[in-house]
C-alpha positions as CSV (number, residue, x, y, z in Angstrom):
1,M,-11.8,-4.9,3.1
2,T,-8.5,-6.7,4.0
3,Y,-5.0,-4.9,2.8
4,L,-4.9,-7.6,0.2
5,E,-8.2,-7.0,-1.3
6,K,-7.3,-3.5,-1.1
7,K,-4.1,-3.6,-2.7
8,K,-5.6,-5.8,-5.8
9,N,-8.2,-3.1,-6.2
10,L,-5.8,-0.7,-6.4
11,K,-3.5,-2.7,-9.1
12,K,-6.7,-3.2,-10.7
13,A,-7.9,0.1,-10.5
14,I,-4.3,1.7,-12.2
15,E,-4.3,-0.8,-15.1
16,S,-7.5,0.1,-16.3
17,L,-5.8,3.9,-16.4
18,S,-4.9,5.2,-20.0
19,D,-1.2,6.9,-20.3
20,E,-2.4,10.8,-19.6
21,Q,-4.3,9.5,-16.6
22,L,-2.1,8.0,-15.4
23,D,0.4,10.7,-16.1
24,E,-2.0,13.6,-14.4
25,A,-2.7,10.9,-11.7
26,L,1.4,11.1,-11.0
27,F,1.0,14.4,-11.5
28,L,-1.2,14.9,-8.5
29,I,0.8,12.8,-6.2
30,E,3.9,15.1,-7.0
31,K,2.4,17.9,-6.2
32,V,0.2,16.7,-3.3
33,I,3.6,15.3,-2.1
34,N,5.0,18.4,-2.4
35,Q,2.6,19.6,-0.4
36,D,3.3,17.6,2.3
37,E,7.1,18.7,2.5
38,K,6.3,22.2,2.3
39,R,3.8,21.7,5.6
40,K,6.4,19.3,7.6
41,E,8.8,22.5,6.8
42,Y,6.5,24.5,8.1
43,V,6.0,23.3,11.4
44,I,9.0,22.4,11.8
45,D,9.9,25.6,11.5
46,L,7.3,26.8,14.0
47,L,8.2,24.0,16.8
48,V,12.0,26.1,16.8
49,K,10.9,28.7,16.9
50,E,8.4,27.9,20.3
51,S,11.2,25.7,21.3
52,N,13.6,29.6,21.4
53,L,10.9,31.7,22.7
54,F,10.3,28.6,25.5
55,D,13.8,29.4,25.9
56,R,13.8,32.7,26.3
57,L,10.8,32.8,28.4
58,A,12.7,30.0,31.2
59,Q,15.7,32.7,31.6
């Protein structure tokens, strides 16, 4: 399936949703985005701590 076909299928699927289903889907997408942001912040924090640890060990 090409990208264009996938895009058309997604558009058809979205158009077939009721307003309630669309609201629920948007809510779930926002929830996933927020969780990903938290994960990104957590990983960045770990990388900074690890970097600081290696800097101290190198001294």
